[in-house]
Biopython code that builds the backbone (N, CA, C, O; Angstrom):
import numpy as np
from Bio.PDB.StructureBuilder import StructureBuilder

atoms = [
    (1, "UNK", "N", (0.823, -1.198, 0.009)),
    (1, "UNK", "CA", (0.005, -0.022, -0.021)),
    (1, "UNK", "C", (0.867, 1.239, 0.016)),
    (1, "UNK", "O", (0.585, 2.182, -0.722)),
    (2, "UNK", "N", (1.898, 1.287, 0.842)),
    (2, "UNK", "CA", (2.802, 2.453, 0.906)),
    (2, "UNK", "C", (3.481, 2.674, -0.472)),
    (2, "UNK", "O", (3.639, 3.800, -0.944)),
    (3, "UNK", "N", (3.848, 1.602, -1.051)),
    (3, "UNK", "CA", (4.544, 1.664, -2.366)),
    (3, "UNK", "C", (3.620, 2.355, -3.387)),
    (3, "UNK", "O", (4.071, 3.218, -4.140)),
    (4, "UNK", "N", (2.350, 1.984, -3.414)),
    (4, "UNK", "CA", (1.412, 2.606, -4.354)),
    (4, "UNK", "C", (1.238, 4.077, -4.134)),
    (4, "UNK", "O", (1.158, 4.853, -5.086)),
    (5, "UNK", "N", (1.180, 4.456, -2.916)),
    (5, "UNK", "CA", (1.063, 5.935, -2.575)),
    (5, "UNK", "C", (2.334, 6.651, -3.005)),
    (5, "UNK", "O", (2.274, 7.705, -3.638)),
    (6, "UNK", "N", (3.472, 6.087, -2.667)),
    (6, "UNK", "CA", (4.768, 6.688, -3.038)),
    (6, "UNK", "C", (4.904, 6.827, -4.553)),
    (6, "UNK", "O", (5.346, 7.852, -5.073)),
    (7, "UNK", "N", (4.513, 5.773, -5.227)),
    (7, "UNK", "CA", (4.598, 5.768, -6.709)),
    (7, "UNK", "C", (3.673, 6.835, -7.280)),
    (7, "UNK", "O", (4.046, 7.536, -8.221)),
    (8, "UNK", "N", (2.460, 6.967, -6.717)),
    (8, "UNK", "CA", (1.493, 7.976, -7.220)),
    (8, "UNK", "C", (2.026, 9.377, -7.007)),
    (8, "UNK", "O", (1.918, 10.217, -7.900)),
    (9, "UNK", "N", (2.589, 9.645, -5.864)),
    (9, "UNK", "CA", (3.165, 10.921, -5.552)),
    (9, "UNK", "C", (4.360, 11.219, -6.463)),
    (9, "UNK", "O", (4.522, 12.361, -6.893)),
    (10, "UNK", "N", (5.165, 10.267, -6.755)),
    (10, "UNK", "CA", (6.279, 10.408, -7.687)),
    (10, "UNK", "C", (5.825, 10.806, -9.117)),
    (10, "UNK", "O", (6.365, 11.716, -9.744)),
    (11, "UNK", "N", (4.828, 10.083, -9.573)),
    (11, "UNK", "CA", (4.252, 10.346, -10.908)),
    (11, "UNK", "C", (3.648, 11.746, -10.963)),
    (11, "UNK", "O", (3.878, 12.464, -11.936)),
    (12, "UNK", "N", (2.902, 12.147, -9.979)),
    (12, "UNK", "CA", (2.261, 13.471, -9.976)),
    (12, "UNK", "C", (3.352, 14.588, -9.936)),
    (12, "UNK", "O", (3.242, 15.619, -10.600)),
    (13, "UNK", "N", (4.359, 14.335, -9.157)),
    (13, "UNK", "CA", (5.484, 15.321, -9.058)),
    (13, "UNK", "C", (6.159, 15.496, -10.422)),
    (13, "UNK", "O", (6.434, 16.618, -10.847)),
    (14, "UNK", "N", (6.421, 14.381, -11.098)),
    (14, "UNK", "CA", (7.049, 14.413, -12.435)),
    (14, "UNK", "C", (6.147, 15.207, -13.413)),
    (14, "UNK", "O", (6.630, 16.026, -14.196)),
    (15, "UNK", "N", (4.867, 14.949, -13.347)),
    (15, "UNK", "CA", (3.947, 15.662, -14.283)),
    (15, "UNK", "C", (3.928, 17.126, -14.040)),
    (15, "UNK", "O", (3.940, 17.929, -14.972)),
    (16, "UNK", "N", (3.899, 17.479, -12.784)),
    (16, "UNK", "CA", (3.920, 18.913, -12.390)),
    (16, "UNK", "C", (5.180, 19.615, -12.872)),
    (16, "UNK", "O", (5.120, 20.730, -13.390)),
    (17, "UNK", "N", (6.290, 18.976, -12.706)),
    (17, "UNK", "CA", (7.583, 19.548, -13.157)),
    (17, "UNK", "C", (7.614, 19.673, -14.679)),
    (17, "UNK", "O", (8.087, 20.678, -15.209)),
    (18, "UNK", "N", (7.133, 18.697, -15.357)),
    (18, "UNK", "CA", (7.109, 18.725, -16.830)),
    (18, "UNK", "C", (6.250, 19.835, -17.339)),
    (18, "UNK", "O", (6.621, 20.513, -18.297)),
    (19, "UNK", "N", (5.123, 20.040, -16.734)),
    (19, "UNK", "CA", (4.168, 21.103, -17.209)),
    (19, "UNK", "C", (4.682, 22.453, -16.830)),
    (19, "UNK", "O", (4.320, 23.432, -17.483)),
    (20, "UNK", "N", (5.502, 22.573, -15.818)),
    (20, "UNK", "CA", (6.013, 23.893, -15.422)),
    (20, "UNK", "C", (7.105, 24.388, -16.333)),
    (20, "UNK", "O", (7.445, 25.571, -16.306)),
    (21, "UNK", "N", (7.657, 23.519, -17.132)),
    (21, "UNK", "CA", (8.732, 23.931, -18.080)),
    (21, "UNK", "C", (8.137, 24.264, -19.408)),
    (21, "UNK", "O", (8.348, 23.537, -20.379)),
    (22, "UNK", "N", (7.384, 25.362, -19.487)),
    (22, "UNK", "CA", (6.739, 25.793, -20.685)),
    (22, "UNK", "C", (7.721, 26.600, -21.557)),
    (22, "UNK", "O", (8.489, 27.419, -21.052)),
    (23, "UNK", "N", (7.677, 26.354, -22.856)),
    (23, "UNK", "CA", (8.556, 26.998, -23.788)),
    (23, "UNK", "C", (7.873, 28.298, -24.276)),
    (23, "UNK", "O", (6.913, 28.265, -25.046)),
    (24, "UNK", "N", (8.406, 29.442, -23.797)),
    (24, "UNK", "CA", (7.837, 30.699, -24.188)),
    (24, "UNK", "C", (8.427, 31.145, -25.527)),
    (24, "UNK", "O", (9.646, 31.146, -25.704)),
    (25, "UNK", "N", (7.589, 31.510, -26.436)),
    (25, "UNK", "CA", (8.035, 31.968, -27.772)),
    (25, "UNK", "C", (8.439, 33.467, -27.645)),
    (25, "UNK", "O", (8.054, 34.225, -26.755)),
    (26, "UNK", "N", (9.275, 33.776, -28.675)),
    (26, "UNK", "CA", (9.715, 35.178, -28.758)),
    (26, "UNK", "C", (8.712, 35.933, -29.646)),
    (26, "UNK", "O", (8.856, 35.966, -30.869)),
    (27, "UNK", "N", (7.710, 36.529, -29.021)),
    (27, "UNK", "CA", (6.611, 37.132, -29.753)),
    (27, "UNK", "C", (6.537, 38.661, -29.553)),
    (27, "UNK", "O", (6.939, 39.214, -28.530)),
    (28, "UNK", "N", (6.002, 39.289, -30.591)),
    (28, "UNK", "CA", (5.731, 40.725, -30.469)),
    (28, "UNK", "C", (4.372, 40.868, -29.797)),
    (28, "UNK", "O", (3.415, 40.195, -30.180)),
    (29, "UNK", "N", (4.285, 41.730, -28.811)),
    (29, "UNK", "CA", (2.993, 42.000, -28.142)),
    (29, "UNK", "C", (2.364, 43.310, -28.536)),
    (29, "UNK", "O", (1.158, 43.505, -28.392)),
    (30, "UNK", "N", (3.213, 44.233, -29.050)),
    (30, "UNK", "CA", (2.710, 45.548, -29.512)),
    (30, "UNK", "C", (3.475, 45.947, -30.771)),
    (30, "UNK", "O", (4.500, 45.355, -31.110)),
    (31, "UNK", "N", (2.962, 46.946, -31.444)),
    (31, "UNK", "CA", (3.566, 47.436, -32.692)),
    (31, "UNK", "C", (4.301, 48.728, -32.428)),
    (31, "UNK", "O", (3.942, 49.468, -31.512)),
    (32, "UNK", "N", (5.346, 49.020, -33.231)),
    (32, "UNK", "CA", (5.917, 50.362, -33.294)),
    (32, "UNK", "C", (5.071, 51.135, -34.244)),
    (32, "UNK", "O", (4.689, 50.623, -35.296)),
    (33, "UNK", "N", (4.764, 52.363, -33.903)),
    (33, "UNK", "CA", (3.978, 53.198, -34.777)),
    (33, "UNK", "C", (4.803, 53.679, -35.954)),
    (33, "UNK", "O", (4.319, 53.683, -37.086)),
    (34, "UNK", "N", (6.058, 54.089, -35.707)),
    (34, "UNK", "CA", (6.970, 54.604, -36.748)),
    (34, "UNK", "C", (8.366, 54.121, -36.445)),
    (34, "UNK", "O", (8.713, 53.799, -35.309)),
    (35, "UNK", "N", (9.177, 54.080, -37.534)),
    (35, "UNK", "CA", (10.584, 53.744, -37.367)),
    (35, "UNK", "C", (11.377, 54.965, -37.875)),
    (35, "UNK", "O", (10.970, 55.569, -38.867)),
    (36, "UNK", "N", (12.429, 55.325, -37.266)),
    (36, "UNK", "CA", (13.304, 56.389, -37.770)),
    (36, "UNK", "C", (13.869, 56.014, -39.092)),
    (36, "UNK", "O", (14.043, 54.829, -39.376)),
    (37, "UNK", "N", (14.159, 56.974, -39.905)),
    (37, "UNK", "CA", (14.729, 56.721, -41.245)),
    (37, "UNK", "C", (16.060, 55.999, -41.137)),
    (37, "UNK", "O", (16.349, 55.155, -41.985)),
    (38, "UNK", "N", (16.868, 56.280, -40.160)),
    (38, "UNK", "CA", (18.162, 55.617, -39.952)),
    (38, "UNK", "C", (17.934, 54.117, -39.704)),
    (38, "UNK", "O", (18.635, 53.273, -40.262)),
    (39, "UNK", "N", (16.946, 53.803, -38.862)),
    (39, "UNK", "CA", (16.656, 52.423, -38.547)),
    (39, "UNK", "C", (16.174, 51.669, -39.813)),
    (39, "UNK", "O", (16.570, 50.533, -40.072)),
    (40, "UNK", "N", (15.318, 52.342, -40.571)),
    (40, "UNK", "CA", (14.855, 51.736, -41.810)),
    (40, "UNK", "C", (15.958, 51.448, -42.796)),
    (40, "UNK", "O", (15.948, 50.442, -43.505)),
    (41, "UNK", "N", (16.922, 52.369, -42.822)),
    (41, "UNK", "CA", (18.039, 52.226, -43.737)),
    (41, "UNK", "C", (18.918, 51.031, -43.383)),
    (41, "UNK", "O", (19.522, 50.398, -44.249)),
    (42, "UNK", "N", (18.974, 50.738, -42.066)),
    (42, "UNK", "CA", (19.897, 49.650, -41.632)),
    (42, "UNK", "C", (19.139, 48.326, -41.435)),
    (42, "UNK", "O", (19.696, 47.391, -40.859)),
    (43, "UNK", "N", (17.891, 48.227, -41.896)),
    (43, "UNK", "CA", (17.190, 46.967, -41.831)),
    (43, "UNK", "C", (17.806, 45.999, -42.789)),
    (43, "UNK", "O", (17.956, 46.287, -43.977)),
    (44, "UNK", "N", (18.175, 44.807, -42.257)),
    (44, "UNK", "CA", (18.815, 43.791, -43.104)),
    (44, "UNK", "C", (17.965, 42.541, -43.312)),
    (44, "UNK", "O", (18.269, 41.716, -44.174)),
    (45, "UNK", "N", (16.909, 42.404, -42.531)),
    (45, "UNK", "CA", (16.043, 41.270, -42.684)),
    (45, "UNK", "C", (14.744, 41.415, -41.970)),
    (45, "UNK", "O", (14.539, 42.378, -41.232)),
    (46, "UNK", "N", (13.867, 40.483, -42.172)),
    (46, "UNK", "CA", (12.586, 40.451, -41.407)),
    (46, "UNK", "C", (12.047, 39.049, -41.393)),
    (46, "UNK", "O", (12.420, 38.193, -42.195)),
    (47, "UNK", "N", (11.150, 38.846, -40.446)),
    (47, "UNK", "CA", (10.394, 37.581, -40.373)),
    (47, "UNK", "C", (8.974, 37.875, -40.054)),
    (47, "UNK", "O", (8.675, 38.905, -39.451)),
    (48, "UNK", "N", (8.088, 37.006, -40.437)),
    (48, "UNK", "CA", (6.649, 37.168, -40.197)),
    (48, "UNK", "C", (6.250, 36.436, -38.927)),
    (48, "UNK", "O", (6.672, 35.302, -38.703)),
    (49, "UNK", "N", (5.457, 37.064, -38.114)),
    (49, "UNK", "CA", (4.875, 36.427, -36.968)),
    (49, "UNK", "C", (3.401, 36.174, -37.241)),
    (49, "UNK", "O", (2.649, 37.095, -37.563)),
    (50, "UNK", "N", (2.989, 34.890, -37.107)),
    (50, "UNK", "CA", (1.581, 34.591, -37.305)),
    (50, "UNK", "C", (0.931, 34.430, -35.943)),
    (50, "UNK", "O", (1.618, 34.260, -34.935)),
    (51, "UNK", "N", (-0.372, 34.482, -35.915)),
    (51, "UNK", "CA", (-1.091, 34.357, -34.672)),
    (51, "UNK", "C", (-1.382, 32.904, -34.322)),
    (51, "UNK", "O", (-2.274, 32.285, -34.903)),
    (52, "UNK", "N", (-0.628, 32.363, -33.373)),
    (52, "UNK", "CA", (-0.871, 31.006, -32.874)),
    (52, "UNK", "C", (-0.143, 30.900, -31.527)),
    (52, "UNK", "O", (0.809, 31.628, -31.244)),
    (53, "UNK", "N", (-0.621, 29.987, -30.736)),
    (53, "UNK", "CA", (0.042, 29.838, -29.390)),
    (53, "UNK", "C", (-0.010, 31.081, -28.548)),
    (53, "UNK", "O", (-1.076, 31.632, -28.276)),
    (54, "UNK", "N", (1.147, 31.507, -28.145)),
    (54, "UNK", "CA", (1.237, 32.688, -27.297)),
    (54, "UNK", "C", (1.408, 33.974, -28.078)),
    (54, "UNK", "O", (1.356, 35.051, -27.483)),
    (55, "UNK", "N", (1.615, 33.906, -29.422)),
    (55, "UNK", "CA", (1.702, 35.070, -30.280)),
    (55, "UNK", "C", (0.305, 35.431, -30.703)),
    (55, "UNK", "O", (-0.296, 34.730, -31.518)),
    (56, "UNK", "N", (-0.245, 36.545, -30.150)),
    (56, "UNK", "CA", (-1.644, 36.890, -30.375)),
    (56, "UNK", "C", (-1.856, 37.959, -31.406)),
    (56, "UNK", "O", (-3.004, 38.325, -31.657)),
    (57, "UNK", "N", (-0.804, 38.491, -32.030)),
    (57, "UNK", "CA", (-1.007, 39.472, -33.079)),
    (57, "UNK", "C", (-0.089, 39.158, -34.219)),
    (57, "UNK", "O", (1.032, 38.698, -34.001)),
    (58, "UNK", "N", (-0.550, 39.403, -35.481)),
    (58, "UNK", "CA", (0.312, 39.222, -36.646)),
    (58, "UNK", "C", (1.286, 40.418, -36.645)),
    (58, "UNK", "O", (0.929, 41.544, -36.299)),
    (59, "UNK", "N", (2.556, 40.109, -37.056)),
    (59, "UNK", "CA", (3.534, 41.143, -37.024)),
    (59, "UNK", "C", (4.625, 40.866, -38.060)),
    (59, "UNK", "O", (4.819, 39.722, -38.469)),
    (60, "UNK", "N", (5.352, 41.940, -38.492)),
    (60, "UNK", "CA", (6.527, 41.855, -39.273)),
    (60, "UNK", "C", (7.668, 42.310, -38.363)),
    (60, "UNK", "O", (7.678, 43.439, -37.872)),
    (61, "UNK", "N", (8.621, 41.415, -38.152)),
    (61, "UNK", "CA", (9.696, 41.691, -37.216)),
    (61, "UNK", "C", (11.004, 41.982, -37.980)),
    (61, "UNK", "O", (11.630, 41.071, -38.521)),
    (62, "UNK", "N", (11.405, 43.267, -38.013)),
    (62, "UNK", "CA", (12.606, 43.679, -38.714)),
    (62, "UNK", "C", (13.831, 43.563, -37.830)),
    (62, "UNK", "O", (13.771, 43.770, -36.618)),
    (63, "UNK", "N", (14.951, 43.226, -38.470)),
    (63, "UNK", "CA", (16.195, 43.170, -37.746)),
    (63, "UNK", "C", (17.195, 44.107, -38.423)),
    (63, "UNK", "O", (17.263, 44.162, -39.651)),
    (64, "UNK", "N", (17.961, 44.833, -37.633)),
    (64, "UNK", "CA", (18.958, 45.764, -38.170)),
    (64, "UNK", "C", (20.331, 45.133, -38.178)),
    (64, "UNK", "O", (20.495, 44.010, -37.701)),
    (65, "UNK", "N", (21.328, 45.831, -38.711)),
    (65, "UNK", "CA", (22.667, 45.374, -38.749)),
    (65, "UNK", "C", (23.250, 45.135, -37.350)),
    (65, "UNK", "O", (24.053, 44.228, -37.132)),
    (66, "UNK", "N", (22.826, 45.961, -36.441)),
    (66, "UNK", "CA", (23.322, 45.851, -35.040)),
    (66, "UNK", "C", (22.525, 44.771, -34.254)),
    (66, "UNK", "O", (22.832, 44.538, -33.085)),
    (67, "UNK", "N", (21.544, 44.130, -34.846)),
    (67, "UNK", "CA", (20.775, 43.129, -34.119)),
    (67, "UNK", "C", (19.566, 43.657, -33.376)),
    (67, "UNK", "O", (18.945, 42.935, -32.595)),
    (68, "UNK", "N", (19.234, 44.897, -33.612)),
    (68, "UNK", "CA", (18.003, 45.443, -33.021)),
    (68, "UNK", "C", (16.837, 44.901, -33.675)),
    (68, "UNK", "O", (16.891, 44.654, -34.880)),
    (69, "UNK", "N", (15.729, 44.677, -32.969)),
    (69, "UNK", "CA", (14.510, 44.092, -33.470)),
    (69, "UNK", "C", (13.378, 45.045, -33.308)),
    (69, "UNK", "O", (13.204, 45.633, -32.241)),
    (70, "UNK", "N", (12.564, 45.221, -34.395)),
    (70, "UNK", "CA", (11.420, 46.108, -34.379)),
    (70, "UNK", "C", (10.165, 45.386, -34.774)),
    (70, "UNK", "O", (10.130, 44.770, -35.840)),
    (71, "UNK", "N", (9.131, 45.433, -33.963)),
    (71, "UNK", "CA", (7.826, 44.785, -34.236)),
    (71, "UNK", "C", (6.919, 45.775, -34.948)),
    (71, "UNK", "O", (6.679, 46.861, -34.418)),
    (72, "UNK", "N", (6.420, 45.456, -36.091)),
    (72, "UNK", "CA", (5.583, 46.393, -36.885)),
    (72, "UNK", "C", (4.302, 45.739, -37.364)),
    (72, "UNK", "O", (4.193, 44.515, -37.432)),
    (73, "UNK", "N", (3.345, 46.571, -37.690)),
    (73, "UNK", "CA", (2.047, 46.139, -38.155)),
    (73, "UNK", "C", (2.148, 45.815, -39.658)),
    (73, "UNK", "O", (2.487, 46.686, -40.459)),
    (74, "UNK", "N", (1.853, 44.559, -40.034)),
    (74, "UNK", "CA", (1.955, 44.175, -41.491)),
    (74, "UNK", "C", (0.927, 44.876, -42.359)),
    (74, "UNK", "O", (1.062, 44.823, -43.582)),
    (75, "UNK", "N", (-0.067, 45.514, -41.828)),
    (75, "UNK", "CA", (-1.064, 46.165, -42.619)),
    (75, "UNK", "C", (-0.670, 47.631, -43.008)),
    (75, "UNK", "O", (-1.282, 48.229, -43.893)),
    (76, "UNK", "N", (0.332, 48.165, -42.343)),
    (76, "UNK", "CA", (0.841, 49.495, -42.655)),
    (76, "UNK", "C", (1.559, 49.548, -44.002)),
    (76, "UNK", "O", (2.304, 48.637, -44.364)),
    (77, "UNK", "N", (1.318, 50.630, -44.732)),
    (77, "UNK", "CA", (1.933, 50.725, -46.076)),
    (77, "UNK", "C", (3.459, 50.888, -45.989)),
    (77, "UNK", "O", (4.184, 50.346, -46.823)),
    (78, "UNK", "N", (3.961, 51.645, -44.967)),
    (78, "UNK", "CA", (5.403, 51.849, -44.838)),
    (78, "UNK", "C", (6.110, 50.482, -44.483)),
    (78, "UNK", "O", (7.271, 50.269, -44.834)),
    (79, "UNK", "N", (5.398, 49.609, -43.806)),
    (79, "UNK", "CA", (5.986, 48.276, -43.443)),
    (79, "UNK", "C", (6.072, 47.447, -44.761)),
    (79, "UNK", "O", (7.075, 46.774, -44.997)),
    (80, "UNK", "N", (5.048, 47.498, -45.590)),
    (80, "UNK", "CA", (5.143, 46.749, -46.883)),
    (80, "UNK", "C", (6.251, 47.305, -47.759)),
    (80, "UNK", "O", (6.959, 46.542, -48.417)),
    (81, "UNK", "N", (6.418, 48.649, -47.779)),
    (81, "UNK", "CA", (7.445, 49.279, -48.572)),
    (81, "UNK", "C", (8.834, 48.833, -48.070)),
    (81, "UNK", "O", (9.746, 48.547, -48.846)),
    (82, "UNK", "N", (8.941, 48.792, -46.751)),
    (82, "UNK", "CA", (10.260, 48.397, -46.184)),
    (82, "UNK", "C", (10.584, 46.935, -46.415)),
    (82, "UNK", "O", (11.754, 46.579, -46.557)),
    (83, "UNK", "N", (9.560, 46.070, -46.457)),
    (83, "UNK", "CA", (9.732, 44.659, -46.762)),
    (83, "UNK", "C", (10.264, 44.512, -48.190)),
    (83, "UNK", "O", (11.164, 43.720, -48.471)),
    (84, "UNK", "N", (9.658, 45.319, -49.085)),
    (84, "UNK", "CA", (10.049, 45.214, -50.499)),
    (84, "UNK", "C", (11.505, 45.713, -50.662)),
    (84, "UNK", "O", (12.275, 45.153, -51.442)),
    (85, "UNK", "N", (11.862, 46.762, -49.922)),
    (85, "UNK", "CA", (13.202, 47.325, -49.959)),
    (85, "UNK", "C", (14.243, 46.323, -49.446)),
    (85, "UNK", "O", (15.324, 46.197, -50.021)),
    (86, "UNK", "N", (13.915, 45.621, -48.378)),
    (86, "UNK", "CA", (14.838, 44.576, -47.861)),
    (86, "UNK", "C", (14.954, 43.452, -48.822)),
    (86, "UNK", "O", (16.053, 42.932, -49.013)),
    (87, "UNK", "N", (13.846, 43.027, -49.463)),
    (87, "UNK", "CA", (13.905, 41.974, -50.430)),
    (87, "UNK", "C", (14.760, 42.359, -51.621)),
    (87, "UNK", "O", (15.529, 41.539, -52.124)),
    (88, "UNK", "N", (14.631, 43.626, -52.090)),
    (88, "UNK", "CA", (15.454, 44.098, -53.210)),
    (88, "UNK", "C", (16.946, 44.050, -52.824)),
    (88, "UNK", "O", (17.793, 43.662, -53.628)),
    (89, "UNK", "N", (17.244, 44.450, -51.588)),
    (89, "UNK", "CA", (18.679, 44.423, -51.187)),
    (89, "UNK", "C", (19.173, 42.990, -51.203)),
    (89, "UNK", "O", (20.301, 42.767, -51.642)),
    (90, "UNK", "N", (18.430, 42.026, -50.766)),
    (90, "UNK", "CA", (18.861, 40.649, -50.763)),
    (90, "UNK", "C", (18.990, 40.059, -52.164)),
    (90, "UNK", "O", (19.926, 39.312, -52.445)),
    (91, "UNK", "N", (18.048, 40.398, -53.038)),
    (91, "UNK", "CA", (18.101, 39.871, -54.427)),
    (91, "UNK", "C", (19.160, 40.530, -55.282)),
    (91, "UNK", "O", (19.618, 39.960, -56.273)),
    (92, "UNK", "N", (19.559, 41.772, -54.881)),
    (92, "UNK", "CA", (20.603, 42.476, -55.680)),
    (92, "UNK", "C", (21.887, 41.718, -55.705)),
    (92, "UNK", "O", (22.549, 41.649, -56.740)),
    (93, "UNK", "N", (22.271, 41.126, -54.552)),
    (93, "UNK", "CA", (23.525, 40.417, -54.495)),
    (93, "UNK", "C", (23.441, 39.009, -55.032)),
    (93, "UNK", "O", (24.476, 38.373, -55.234)),
    (94, "UNK", "N", (22.248, 38.498, -55.271)),
    (94, "UNK", "CA", (22.125, 37.104, -55.730)),
    (94, "UNK", "C", (21.876, 36.976, -57.177)),
    (94, "UNK", "O", (21.731, 35.849, -57.650)),
    (95, "UNK", "N", (21.811, 38.066, -57.954)),
    (95, "UNK", "CA", (21.533, 37.980, -59.372)),
    (95, "UNK", "C", (22.741, 37.442, -60.156)),
    (95, "UNK", "O", (23.885, 37.740, -59.813)),
    (96, "UNK", "N", (22.498, 36.686, -61.160)),
    (96, "UNK", "CA", (23.500, 36.137, -62.002)),
    (96, "UNK", "C", (23.381, 36.860, -63.325)),
    (96, "UNK", "O", (22.273, 36.950, -63.854)),
    (97, "UNK", "N", (24.475, 37.390, -63.899)),
    (97, "UNK", "CA", (24.403, 38.092, -65.189)),
    (97, "UNK", "C", (23.794, 37.159, -66.259)),
    (97, "UNK", "O", (24.007, 35.947, -66.212)),
    (98, "UNK", "N", (23.073, 37.696, -67.175)),
    (98, "UNK", "CA", (22.399, 36.955, -68.244)),
    (98, "UNK", "C", (23.437, 36.145, -69.044)),
    (98, "UNK", "O", (24.463, 36.692, -69.448)),
    (99, "UNK", "N", (23.185, 34.885, -69.268)),
    (99, "UNK", "CA", (24.126, 34.029, -70.033)),
    (99, "UNK", "C", (25.186, 33.403, -69.206)),
    (99, "UNK", "O", (25.910, 32.551, -69.721)),
    (100, "UNK", "N", (25.337, 33.750, -67.980)),
    (100, "UNK", "CA", (26.366, 33.153, -67.116)),
    (100, "UNK", "C", (25.724, 32.087, -66.183)),
    (100, "UNK", "O", (24.568, 32.198, -65.777)),
    (101, "UNK", "N", (26.508, 31.091, -65.881)),
    (101, "UNK", "CA", (26.064, 30.077, -64.963)),
    (101, "UNK", "C", (26.960, 30.023, -63.781)),
    (101, "UNK", "O", (28.179, 29.966, -63.940)),
    (102, "UNK", "N", (26.409, 30.037, -62.584)),
    (102, "UNK", "CA", (27.221, 29.996, -61.367)),
    (102, "UNK", "C", (27.407, 28.527, -61.006)),
    (102, "UNK", "O", (26.448, 27.775, -60.835)),
    (103, "UNK", "N", (28.682, 28.149, -60.897)),
    (103, "UNK", "CA", (29.004, 26.791, -60.493)),
    (103, "UNK", "C", (29.383, 26.768, -59.037)),
    (103, "UNK", "O", (30.092, 27.659, -58.567)),
    (104, "UNK", "N", (28.929, 25.773, -58.314)),
    (104, "UNK", "CA", (29.295, 25.621, -56.929)),
    (104, "UNK", "C", (29.911, 24.262, -56.712)),
    (104, "UNK", "O", (29.533, 23.293, -57.371)),
    (105, "UNK", "N", (30.831, 24.180, -55.819)),
    (105, "UNK", "CA", (31.420, 22.893, -55.428)),
    (105, "UNK", "C", (30.559, 22.175, -54.450)),
    (105, "UNK", "O", (29.859, 22.789, -53.645)),
    (106, "UNK", "N", (30.607, 20.870, -54.515)),
    (106, "UNK", "CA", (29.821, 20.069, -53.582)),
    (106, "UNK", "C", (30.705, 19.283, -52.692)),
    (106, "UNK", "O", (30.219, 18.544, -51.835)),
]
sb = StructureBuilder()
sb.init_structure("model")
sb.init_model(0)
sb.init_chain("A")
sb.init_seg("    ")
for serial, (resi, resn, name, xyz) in enumerate(atoms, 1):
    if name == "N":
        sb.init_residue(resn, " ", resi, " ")
    sb.init_atom(name, np.array(xyz, "f"), 0.0, 1.0, " ", f" {name:<3s}", serial, name[0])
structure = sb.get_structure()
């Protein structure tokens, strides 16, 4: 009888500890209304946040050269423009001149 009680307490304790170790996501909770021109100029990438789990708002998260992160509203026109600007910067370095083939080693 004592073994059963001890076993039950051990199982309940393990379950409580496992549930206490929740993985918190890195989510935006609010939007920036505006970004300074300097920050926009130094934006090097972005990622999209969708609404699921603990992330309760959709967002575009911009990253600067220095590693700063800005949460913005994806419905804003300036955010869409900045996304296109960042995409153009990335595609600019990846273009292959017409008629040339880029060879890579494996």
